[in-house]
C-alpha positions in Angstrom: -0.1 -0.1 0.0 3.1 2.3 -0.3 1.6 3.8 -3.3 -1.1 5.3 -1.2 0.9 6.7 1.6 -0.5 10.2 0.9 -3.9 9.4 -0.6 -6.0 9.0 2.5 -9.6 10.4 2.0 -10.3 10.0 5.7 -7.1 11.9 7.0 -7.9 15.5 7.7 -4.5 16.6 6.5 -5.1 15.0 3.1 -8.8 16.7 3.0 -7.1 20.0 3.9 -5.0 19.8 0.6 -5.3 16.7 -1.6 -3.4 18.2 -4.5 0.0 17.1 -3.7 -1.2 13.5 -3.2 -2.9 13.6 -6.8 0.5 14.6 -8.1 2.0 11.3 -6.6 -0.9 9.3 -8.0 -0.4 10.8 -11.5 3.3 10.0 -11.2 2.5 6.4 -10.4 0.2 5.4 -13.3 -2.9 6.0 -15.3 -5.1 3.7 -13.1 -4.5 2.4 -9.5 -6.6 0.0 -7.4 -7.5 1.4 -4.2 -8.4 -1.6 -1.7 -10.0 0.5 1.1 -12.9 1.7 -1.1 -12.6 -1.2 -3.7 -12.1 1.3 -6.4 -9.9 1.8 -9.4 -8.6 5.5 -9.2 -8.2 7.4 -12.4 -6.0 10.5 -11.9 -5.1 12.0 -15.5 -7.2 14.4 -17.1 -7.2 12.7 -20.6 -8.5 9.4 -19.1 -11.1 10.8 -17.0 -12.4 13.1 -19.9 -12.5 9.8 -22.0 -14.1 7.7 -19.5 -17.0 10.2 -18.7 -18.0 9.8 -22.3 -17.4 6.0 -22.6 -20.7 4.1 -22.7 -19.1 0.8 -21.3 -19.3 2.7 -18.0 -22.6 3.7 -16.3 -23.8 5.5 -13.1 -25.9 2.4 -12.6 -25.9 -1.2 -13.6 -29.5 -2.3 -12.5 -30.8 -1.5 -16.1 -28.7 -4.5 -17.5 -27.7 -6.7 -14.5 -29.1 -7.9 -11.1 -27.0 -7.1 -8.3 -26.0 -10.9 -8.1 -25.3 -11.1 -11.8 -22.9 -8.0 -11.3 -21.2 -9.5 -8.4 -22.4 -6.8 -5.9 -24.2 -7.1 -2.6 -27.8 -5.2 -2.8 -28.2 -2.2 -0.4 -29.3 -3.0 3.1 -33.1 -2.8 3.3 -32.9 0.0 5.9 -31.1 2.1 3.4 -34.1 1.6 0.9 -35.8 5.3 1.5 -32.3 6.9 0.3 -31.9 4.5 -2.7 -35.3 5.0 -3.9 -35.0 8.9 -3.8 -31.6 8.9 -5.3 -31.6 6.0 -7.9 -34.8 7.5 -9.8 -33.0 10.8 -10.5 -31.5 11.3 -13.9 -27.9 11.6 -12.3 -28.1 7.9 -11.5 -30.0 6.6 -14.4 -28.8 5.6 -17.9 -30.6 5.6 -21.1 -33.6 5.3 -22.2 -34.7 6.7 -18.7 -31.9 9.3 -18.4 -32.7 10.5 -21.8 -36.3 10.8 -21.3 -36.0 12.9 -18.1 -33.3 15.0 -19.3 -35.0 15.9 -22.4 -37.8 17.3 -20.2 -35.7 18.9 -17.6 -33.5 20.5 -20.1 -36.5 22.7 -21.3 -35.9 24.8 -18.1 -32.3 25.2 -18.4 -32.0 26.4 -22.1 -29.6 29.4 -22.6 -32.6 31.8 -23.4 -34.3 30.7 -20.0 -31.3 30.8 -17.9 -30.3 34.3 -19.4 -33.9 35.5 -18.4 -32.9 34.8 -14.8 -29.7 37.0 -14.8 -31.7 40.3 -13.5 -33.2 38.2 -10.6 -30.1 36.4 -9.8 -28.1 39.8 -9.8 -30.6 41.5 -7.7 -30.8 38.8 -5.0 -26.8 38.8 -5.0 -26.8 42.6 -4.5 -29.4 42.3 -1.8 -27.5 39.6 0.1 -24.2 41.3 -0.2 -25.7 44.6 0.8 -27.0 43.0 4.0 -23.5 41.6 4.6 -21.9 45.1 4.2 -24.7 46.6 6.4 -23.8 44.1 9.2 -20.0 45.0 8.9 -19.4 41.4 7.9 -20.6 37.9 8.9 -20.3 34.4 7.4 -19.9 34.4 3.7 -21.1 30.8 3.6 -24.5 31.3 5.4 -25.1 35.0 4.4 -24.3 34.7 0.6 -23.0 31.6 -0.8 -26.0 29.5 0.5 -29.1 31.6 0.2 -28.3 32.8 -3.3 -28.3 29.4 -5.3 -30.9 27.8 -3.1 -33.3 30.7 -3.6 -32.9 30.6 -7.3 -33.5 26.8 -7.8 -36.4 27.0 -5.3 -37.8 29.7 -7.2 -37.5 27.8 -10.3 -39.2 24.8 -8.8 -42.0 27.1 -7.2 -41.1 26.3 -3.6 -42.4 28.9 -1.3 -40.1 31.0 0.7 -41.4 29.8 3.9 -40.7 26.3 3.1 -36.9 26.7 2.1 -35.2 26.4 5.5 -34.9 22.6 5.6 -33.5 22.2 2.0 -30.0 22.9 2.8 -29.9 20.4 5.9 -31.7 17.9 3.8 -29.2 18.1 1.0 -26.2 18.0 3.3 -27.5 14.8 5.0 -28.3 13.1 1.6 -25.0 14.0 0.1 -23.2 12.4 3.0 -23.9 9.2 1.2 -21.7 10.2 -1.7 -18.6 10.1 0.3 -16.4 6.9 0.3 -17.5 4.1 2.7 -20.2 6.2 4.7 -20.8 5.3 8.2 -24.1 3.9 9.6 -24.7 7.2 11.3 -24.3 9.0 8.0 -26.5 6.4 6.3 -29.3 6.9 9.0 -29.3 10.7 8.6 -29.4 10.4 4.7 -32.3 8.0 5.2 -34.3 10.3 7.4 -33.6 13.4 5.3 -34.8 11.3 2.1 -38.1 10.4 3.9 -38.7 14.0 4.8 -37.7 15.5 1.7 -39.8 13.0 -0.4 -42.8 13.5 1.8 -42.5 17.4 1.5 -42.2 17.1 -2.6 -45.0 14.6 -2.9 -47.1 17.2 -1.1 -45.8 20.0 -3.2 -46.5 18.0 -6.3 -50.1 17.3 -5.2 -50.7 21.1 -4.6 -49.3 21.8 -8.0 -51.6 19.1 -9.7 -54.6 20.9 -8.3 -53.4 24.5 -8.8 -50.6 24.8 -11.4 -48.1 27.6 -11.3 -45.5 29.2 -13.6 -42.7 26.8 -12.3 -40.7 23.7 -13.2 -42.8 21.4 -11.1 -46.0 22.4 -12.8 -44.3 22.1 -16.3 -43.1 18.4 -15.4 -46.7 17.8 -14.4 -48.2 19.2 -17.7 -46.0 17.0 -19.9 -48.8 15.0 -21.9 -46.4 13.2 -24.3 -46.6 9.5 -23.2 -42.8 9.2 -24.1 -41.7 12.0 -21.8 -44.4 11.6 -18.7 -42.4 10.9 -15.6 -43.7 8.6 -12.8 -44.5 10.1 -9.5 -41.3 8.8 -8.0 -39.2 10.1 -11.0 -40.8 13.5 -10.4 -39.9 13.4 -6.6 -36.5 12.3 -7.4 -36.0 14.8 -10.2 -36.9 17.7 -8.0 -34.6 16.5 -5.1 -31.8 16.2 -7.6 -32.2 19.7 -8.9 -32.5 21.2 -5.4 -29.4 19.5 -4.3 -27.3 19.8 -7.4 -28.8 23.1 -8.0 -26.9 24.7 -5.1 -24.2 22.1 -3.6 -21.3 22.8 -6.0 -22.2 26.6 -6.4 -22.0 27.0 -2.4 -18.8 25.3 -2.3 -17.2 27.0 -5.2 -18.0 30.3 -3.6 -16.5 29.7 -0.4 -13.5 27.6 -1.7 -13.0 30.3 -4.2 -12.9 33.3 -1.9 -10.7 31.5 0.5 -8.2 30.8 -2.4 -8.4 34.6 -3.4 -7.7 35.7 0.3 -4.5 33.5 0.3 -3.4 34.9 -2.9 -3.3 38.7 -2.4 -1.8 39.4 -6.0 -4.6 37.8 -7.8 -7.3 39.2 -5.6 -5.9 42.6 -6.1 -5.9 42.1 -9.9 -9.5 40.9 -9.7 -10.4 44.1 -7.8 -8.7 46.2 -10.2 -10.2 44.6 -13.2 -13.8 43.2 -12.9 -13.8 42.1 -16.4 -11.7 39.1 -15.1 -14.9 37.5 -13.4 -16.0 35.3 -16.1 -12.3 33.6 -16.4 -12.0 33.8 -12.5 -15.0 31.8 -12.2 -13.7 29.1 -14.3 -10.4 29.2 -12.8 -11.5 29.0 -9.2 -13.7 25.9 -10.2 -10.6 24.3 -11.5 -8.2 25.5 -8.9 -10.2 24.0 -5.9 -12.6 21.6 -7.4 -16.0 21.5 -5.4 -16.6 17.9 -6.6 -13.3 15.8 -6.1 -14.5 12.4 -7.3 -17.1 10.9 -9.5 -17.8 7.2 -9.8 -18.8 5.0 -12.4 -19.5 1.2 -12.8 -17.8 -0.9 -15.3 -20.6 -2.6 -17.5 -18.3 -4.1 -19.9 -14.5 -4.5 -19.3 -12.2 -1.8 -20.3 -8.5 -1.5 -20.7 -6.4 1.4 -19.5 -2.7 1.4 -20.3 -2.6 -2.4 -20.3 -4.5 -2.8 -17.3 -7.9 -4.7 -17.6 -10.7 -3.4 -15.4 -13.4 -6.2 -15.3 -17.0 -5.8 -15.5 -18.6 -5.4 -12.0 -15.6 -3.2 -11.0 -16.0 0.6 -9.8 -14.1 3.4 -11.4 -13.3 6.5 -9.4 -12.4 9.5 -11.6 -10.6 12.3 -9.7 -11.8 15.4 -10.9 -9.5 17.3 -8.5 -6.4 15.6 -10.0 -7.5 15.9 -13.5 -8.1 19.6 -12.9 -4.3 19.9 -11.8 -2.8 17.7 -14.5 0.3 19.5 -15.9 -0.2 17.7 -19.2 -3.3 20.0 -19.8 -2.8 23.0 -17.5 0.2 25.3 -17.5 1.5 25.7 -13.8 -1.7 23.9 -12.6 -1.0 24.6 -8.9 -0.9 28.4 -9.6 -4.0 30.4 -9.3 -4.4 32.4 -12.5 -7.7 34.3 -12.9 -6.8 35.3 -16.5 -6.3 31.6 -17.6 -7.9 31.2 -20.9 -7.0 27.7 -21.8 -9.0 26.1 -19.1 -10.8 22.8 -20.2 -11.5 21.9 -16.6 -14.0 19.0 -15.9 -15.7 20.3 -12.7 -19.2 20.0 -14.6 -18.3 16.5 -15.6 -18.8 15.4 -19.4 -20.7 13.3 -21.7 -24.5 12.5 -21.1 -24.0 13.4 -17.4 -22.7 16.9 -18.1 -24.1 19.2 -15.6 -27.4 20.6 -16.9 -27.3 23.5 -14.7 -23.8 24.6 -15.7 -24.9 27.9 -17.2 -27.1 28.9 -14.1 -24.3 28.1 -12.1 -21.9 30.3 -14.0 -24.5 33.2 -13.8 -24.9 32.6 -10.0 -21.0 32.6 -9.4 -20.5 35.6 -11.4 -23.3 37.5 -9.7 -22.2 36.9 -6.2 -18.5 37.6 -7.2 -19.4 40.9 -8.9 -21.6 42.0 -5.9 -18.9 41.3 -3.4 -16.1 43.0 -5.6 -18.5 46.1 -6.1 -20.1 46.6 -2.6 -17.3 45.0 -0.5 -14.0 45.9 -2.0 -12.3 45.7 1.4 -13.6 42.2 2.3 -11.2 40.2 4.2 -11.3 37.0 6.4 -11.4 37.3 10.2 -10.3 33.7 11.1 -8.9 30.5 9.4 -11.9 28.6 8.3 -12.6 24.9 9.0 -12.9 22.6 6.3 -15.9 20.1 6.3 -14.4 16.5 6.9 -15.8 15.4 3.4 -13.2 14.4 0.7 -15.8 13.9 -2.2 -17.8 17.1 -1.8 -15.2 19.7 -0.9 -16.2 22.7 1.2 -15.9 24.8 4.2 -18.0 24.9 7.4 -18.0 28.8 7.2 -16.1 31.7 6.2 -16.1 34.6 8.6 -15.4 37.8 7.0 -15.4 41.5 7.8 -15.8 44.8 5.6 
């Protein structure tokens, strides 16, 4: 196990800064078996990018195999509520179900639709930052980073403002199951959140059936084409996925990004002096400290990587954080460069599971960054932030700032 001396997803020191360990993995080879999680690690950008598009891999295998045929143990019955909610969302489905659901949902995320949201997003960002400035500072996580994307996706789905408080805690508990080897305590929290979230969404959907509104839930209900119609469970799972994915990465990119800026005064000064850098800054901050460090796929048909055969039934862990720091693709990858133009990061994934909300996330990130630059030009941290203990979903517990 000497290969993995520095790669330890459960070590706080590794979680604090995994990028040196990734460099060692890339030097060791193109694919490495990691026994503690029973996964094949893929650390290079070219391989990650190719595998994300390779249809011999899938987010699920149950569309083709039983658990027994695939050589896998079925999930414990007590975890069923989590898997029912999670496994019917398009992120964990493969064609044709994935295609059918994505075709429906994508209508809400067309460039024209997202562009129409810009004034609302910018107005909300200005309001949140204005409150932060008026208070003289606060927690950038809870005062700006969280409420902005949560409000936007909740607004799109038609969730009343009075119902939004539990959304972030439910999401956090559910996303705990995406970590490597989650504990039974983590699973119990995810199951409880899945039950509560599902019950809320079923109630919301029932209300929209009676009284449709100008929102995405009503639009999904109104889809009359038999080929596109969603089952009740697919609708619940789709709404949960959109709410979770619609803010998790944006929240973490915001706080990870500002903490990176605070630690690089020259780059922060350049950004404050030239706000036209915001678009490339958003892309660079997503690359530099990747919000989703790892993405898993099942091997449906055996594949070969650099002479190593990975059999059907194995699980591949594509290391997004490592791929985004691959010197074969990025010049000086460990340097923050807000003006970086050649930046093919894979923080939004690729292939059929490319993030459907990427255009909206970019608008939200640019809006909050611009608002902070304009209204809080003297923003600075007041304490060293504490990282969340998670490896896969990378973020901070908070980011205390003052103006």
